[in-house]
N, C-alpha and C positions, 0 to 999 in steps of 0.2 A: 381348784380347789382339793384335798383326795377325797377316795370313797371311799376310804376305809381300812381296805386291806392292813394299815401296819394300827391302827386304836380297835381295833377286830368291828367295828359296826358293819362289817357286813359280815354275820357271824359268818362258823365253822363250817357249817351243814351244809354254805354257799357253796363251798370251793371243794370240787372232786378229780382226779383226775385217774389217767387209763389205771395204774399201780400206784402201789406204794414198798418200801422197800419197811419190810421187817423183820426183827431177830434176836435174834435172844438180850444183846446190848441195847437196841434201838428201836420206838418205833417213827418214821419217818415220814408219818399223818402229811395232808394233803392241808390239812391245815394249819400245818406249822410252816404254806408259805407265806412266811411274812416278816415285815424288814422291823430289821434292830430284834427281834427272840433272843435269850439268852438263853444257857443249858444247856447242857448235854445236848439234848436233840430241838435244832434253832435254823429246820430249813423240811422243806422238804424234796422227797430225792426218791427216783422211781425203783422198784424192781429193781429192770436189766437199765443197761444203760444203751438203748434205742430210740432213734429219730422220730419213731413212731408212737415215744409216753409222750403223754398230754399232761394240761393243768389249766381247768377250767374256773369262771366265777361266775355266780349266777348274780345278777344287779337287781334281777327280780324285775324289772322296769328301764325300759329303753333307757338308756345312761350313753355318753357324750366320755368320751375316751379319750385324752390329750399325750398323753403318755406310762409311759412302761416303765414303770424301776426294777430290776435284778438286783440279788444281791450274794455272796460268793459267800460256804461256811468251811471252817474248817473243821477238823474229825479225826481225832486221833493222826494229825500232824501232818493232816494229808487235805491239800485246799478240792475245792468242790465248785465247780459251776458250771452255770449251762453257757456253753459258747455263743452262738445264738440257735435265735427261732422264728418261730410265723406266726400272724396273728391271724384269729379267722375269730368271726362276729356270726349273732343268728338269734332270731327272733322268737322262733320257736323248741332252739333244743337238738333239732335235730334238721333242720338243711341249713349246713354252714356255708359262712363264704370268705375267705382267702381277701387279706389286706393289700392293696394294687397299690403298684409306684408304676406309673410310667406303661399300666399295662399287662408289666408283671410282679410276681409273689414278690415280695418286700421282703427279702434276707434279716434277719431285727439281730445285732453282735449286741454281748451282753459286759454286765462289767467284765473282772476274768484277776483271778490267783484270792478268793477270800472277801473282795471289799464291795 
């Protein structure tokens, strides 16, 4: 059952990020990190492309997450997408635990080329 990122059951204020790109052309805020958004800015984009950037969703209660869907975007003929990501969870927003598989940090691969 979807948790609400696409249908906005999860409020914009529950989605935060390490940074986001804001320029005279567009604002790629964390609240744009939703599936199937329309319009000129229809994704979250960090201020810089670097592995230390993060996106956080506060579910406001303990939730069981069984899957994560990513979606690329095209902007001015350029495809943008996250290649890989890590998943971590927290009960208090301060202490984080990385998702492990077979005792090792699980590196997740995402969709490519704007799909």
